[in-house]
C-alpha positions, 0 to 999 in steps of 0.5 A: 506532504501537505503540498503534495496533498494540496496538489492531489486535491487540485487534480481531483477538483479538475472536472475530467477526473473520474477515478482516484487511485491511492497507493496503500503502504506509505500513503493511506497506511503508514508505519512507525519507523522506530521499531526497526531499531528495536528489531535490530537490538532484539536480533543483536545485529547492526543498525539497518539489518532488520530493514534490509532482511525484510524489505530487501528480501529477494522473494519480495518481488514474487510475493507482490506478484502472487507467486509466493505467500507472506508465509514464504516471505517470512521463511526467507527472512528467517533464512537470511537472519540465520545466515547472519548468526541469529538463533532460530527462536530469536529470529522467529520472535523478531519476525513475528513482532514485525509481521504483527504490526499492521500500521495505521491509517493516515487520516489526512490522506483518508480525508482527501479520498473521502472528499473525492468520493463525496464529489462523485469520484470513484476511489480505488487502492492499488498496492504492491501487496501480499496475500495478507492485504485484505486481512490486514485492511480488515484489522484496520477497519476493526480498530477504527477510532470511534471518536473520528467524525464521521465514524467508521470513515475507512469503512465507508470509503472502501470494503477490504474484501471488495473489488476496489482493492487492487492488490498486485498479489492478486493481479499478477503484476506489480508497480511500476511495470506497465502491465500492472497499470494496464491490468489495474485499469482494466479492473477499474473499468470492469468494476465500474462497468464503463470505459474510463479514459486513462487521463481521467485517473488521478493516482497518488503514490510515494514512489517516484518510479511508481508515479512515473510508471503511472504517467507513462501509462497515461494516468495523472499522478502526484507523488507524496513525499514524507519528511 
């Protein structure tokens, strides 16, 4: 991860970069992986069952394209767990436990983006998100650590309700589809009020397919690998 952030810093330092675009989940926002085992135990299912039920749910593709809601997703997960023999009440409690985890900000990534912003680079987030993303970002902002210096660092980087949050559930297209990058780029140009060359966008994501898709579109991309 350190090497990838150094590579991204170096890319941002190139004089022709105008816009920094970061993925959200797995990059700017991270989650503890240990609760998955606790959820399996809570459900009484084999290891890996909760992860598959949530993140391999067939409705997720529609959710990230705005064709279904986070609530629909939860109900689909519930149906999967019930088919596996989990009692409804137990399944609902486990789903609520998962859904209530809003993650935390990765301060190393946040620092890179804040530094870019101070150098005059416009910062955006592009996430394969749900209709709850803005609400979740509001929650992260509300729980910022006041001991951080400077305080409220995320708040000064990005307005959770603003146009620099590019949420695929609102855009109607999801990474790595070429249309997702096209509509995101068009939104960036509209927000900034000027044309932006594709090669002037520096993209950070933890997915190989997403960075490859970005590069095929013409953005310059760095993949963030976590150990």
